[in-house]
C-alpha positions in Angstrom: 11.5 -23.6 -18.2 7.8 -24.3 -18.4 7.1 -21.6 -15.9 8.8 -19.0 -18.2 6.6 -20.1 -21.1 3.5 -19.4 -19.0 4.9 -16.1 -17.8 5.6 -15.1 -21.4 2.1 -16.1 -22.4 0.7 -14.0 -19.5 2.5 -10.9 -20.9 1.5 -11.6 -24.5 -2.2 -11.9 -23.5 -1.9 -8.8 -21.3 -0.5 -6.9 -24.2 -3.3 -8.1 -26.4 -5.9 -7.0 -23.8 -7.1 -10.6 -23.3 -7.5 -10.6 -19.5 -9.2 -14.1 -19.4 -6.3 -15.8 -21.2 -3.8 -13.8 -19.2 -5.3 -15.0 -16.0 -5.3 -18.6 -17.2 -1.6 -18.3 -18.1 -0.7 -16.6 -14.8 -2.5 -19.3 -12.9 -0.6 -22.0 -14.8 2.7 -20.3 -14.0 1.6 -19.9 -10.3 0.8 -23.7 -10.1 4.4 -24.4 -11.1 6.0 -21.8 -8.8 3.7 -20.8 -5.8 6.4 -18.5 -4.3 6.9 -16.2 -7.2 5.5 -12.7 -6.5 5.2 -11.8 -10.2 2.8 -14.6 -10.8 0.7 -13.8 -7.7 0.5 -10.2 -8.7 -0.6 -11.2 -12.2 -3.3 -13.5 -10.9 -4.5 -10.8 -8.6 -4.5 -8.2 -11.3 -6.5 -10.3 -13.8 -8.9 -11.9 -11.3 -12.4 -10.4 -11.6 -13.4 -10.9 -8.0 -14.9 -8.9 -5.2 -12.7 -7.0 -2.7 -12.9 -9.7 0.0 -11.7 -12.4 -2.4 -9.0 -10.1 -3.6 -7.9 -9.6 0.0 -7.7 -13.4 0.4 -5.5 -13.6 -2.7 -3.2 -11.0 -1.3 -3.1 -12.8 2.1 -2.2 -16.1 0.3 0.4 -14.3 -1.7 1.9 -12.7 1.4 2.2 -16.1 3.1 3.7 -17.9 0.2 6.1 -15.2 -1.0 7.4 -14.6 2.6 6.0 -11.0 2.5 7.9 -10.1 -0.7 8.1 -6.3 -0.9 6.2 -5.9 -4.2 3.3 -7.9 -2.8 3.4 -5.8 0.4 3.4 -2.5 -1.5 0.6 -3.6 -3.9 -1.5 -4.7 -1.0 -1.0 -1.4 0.8 -2.2 0.4 -2.4 -5.1 -2.0 -2.8 -6.2 -1.4 0.8 -6.1 2.3 0.4 -8.1 2.0 -2.9 -10.9 0.3 -1.1 -11.0 2.8 1.8 -9.1 0.7 4.4 -6.8 3.4 5.6 -5.7 1.6 8.9 -4.9 -1.5 6.9 -3.0 0.5 4.3 -1.0 2.2 7.0 -0.2 -1.1 8.6 1.1 -2.5 5.3 3.1 0.7 4.5 4.8 0.2 7.9 5.4 -3.4 7.1 7.0 -2.4 3.8 9.4 -0.3 5.8 10.3 -3.3 7.9 10.7 -5.6 4.9 12.7 -3.1 2.8 14.5 -0.9 5.3 16.7 0.8 2.7 13.5 2.5 1.3 11.9 3.1 4.7 11.7 6.8 4.1 9.5 6.3 1.1 7.1 4.1 3.0 7.1 6.4 6.0 6.0 9.2 3.6 3.0 7.1 2.6 2.1 6.5 6.2 2.4 10.3 6.9 0.2 11.1 3.9 -2.5 8.7 5.0 -2.4 9.9 8.6 -3.1 13.5 7.6 
């Protein structure tokens, strides 16, 4: 129950444009449920950190969420955004393994990056 309150606060602060309070609320939710990918992605989104620290957050999220598909896909996009094409390809491929019913979509991302 308390986790839902923090998640709600995260969304309210996000909608208000208050990234600092949104991050605080997301971190509070994450402390209560370390395996929830939504809370991890919110913490990653609102954390004002360098790319190496953001990578570390993603790696922690991947471990604790058991490579949940939303975390895998967001990490692939992040890696591409920072110019790490080989890493992005690797995680698009991993997405195809984790979510095989959407493998064609992830394979298309791999093909696009390999051009």
